[in-house]
C-alpha positions as CSV (number, residue, x, y, z in Angstrom):
1,M,17.5,29.6,-3.3
2,D,19.8,32.4,-2.8
3,I,18.2,35.7,-1.9
4,S,19.5,39.2,-0.9
5,L,17.9,41.2,1.5
6,S,17.9,45.1,1.4
7,P,20.1,46.4,4.6
8,K,17.2,48.0,6.0
9,I,15.0,44.6,5.9
10,E,17.8,42.7,7.1
11,R,18.4,45.0,10.1
12,F,14.5,44.8,10.9
13,L,14.6,41.1,10.8
14,R,17.7,40.6,12.9
15,I,16.2,43.1,15.5
16,K,13.3,40.6,15.6
17,I,15.5,37.9,16.0
18,A,17.4,39.6,18.8
19,E,14.1,40.5,20.5
20,G,13.1,36.8,20.5
21,V,10.2,36.7,17.9
22,Y,12.0,34.6,15.5
23,D,14.7,32.0,16.3
24,S,16.6,32.7,12.9
25,L,16.7,34.5,9.7
26,N,15.1,31.7,7.9
27,E,12.0,31.5,10.2
28,A,11.7,35.4,10.0
29,V,11.8,35.3,6.1
30,N,9.5,32.6,6.0
31,A,7.1,34.1,8.6
32,T,7.1,37.6,6.8
33,L,6.5,36.0,3.5
34,G,3.5,33.8,5.3
35,I,2.1,37.2,6.0
36,V,2.4,38.5,2.5
37,L,0.8,35.5,1.0
38,T,-2.2,35.5,3.5
39,K,-2.4,39.2,2.4
40,E,-2.5,38.5,-1.1
41,C,-5.0,35.7,-0.6
42,I,-7.7,38.0,1.1
43,S,-9.8,39.8,-1.1
44,Q,-10.7,43.4,-0.4
45,E,-14.5,42.5,-0.2
46,E,-13.4,39.8,2.5
47,L,-11.2,42.4,4.4
48,D,-13.9,45.0,4.3
49,M,-16.5,42.5,5.8
50,L,-14.0,41.4,8.5
51,N,-13.5,45.1,9.4
52,D,-17.3,45.8,9.4
53,D,-17.6,42.8,11.9
54,I,-14.7,44.2,14.0
55,Q,-16.3,47.6,14.1
56,K,-19.6,46.0,15.0
57,G,-18.3,44.2,17.9
58,I,-16.5,47.5,19.2
59,D,-19.6,49.3,18.7
60,D,-21.4,46.6,20.9
61,A,-18.9,46.8,23.6
62,V,-19.0,50.5,23.8
63,S,-22.9,50.4,24.2
64,G,-22.6,47.7,26.8
65,N,-24.3,44.9,24.5
66,L,-22.1,42.1,25.8
67,S,-22.6,38.4,26.4
68,D,-20.3,36.7,29.1
69,A,-18.3,33.6,27.7
70,F,-20.2,31.0,29.4
71,S,-23.5,31.9,27.8
72,F,-21.7,32.2,24.4
73,L,-20.2,28.7,24.7
74,D,-23.6,27.1,25.8
75,E,-25.2,28.6,22.8
76,L,-22.1,27.2,20.4
77,K,-22.7,23.8,22.1
78,A,-26.6,23.9,21.6
79,K,-26.1,24.7,17.9
80,Y,-23.7,22.0,17.2
81,E,-24.9,19.1,19.3
């Protein structure tokens, strides 16, 4: 497949390669298209639910309603054993 990138997009991807984010233009294009594909596969409802969950976590953290990691892992182990 032969594709042409706009100068702006090619410049952006080459900067990311220079920064070490990607090893090659091929990798950069594939990763970028993977992001677009993922975005297309997530419904707006799922995205809204995810954003709601993130906001709940932020609100809990701000109010001090936190659990330590060890307690959380113990709960997970108990649930799935």
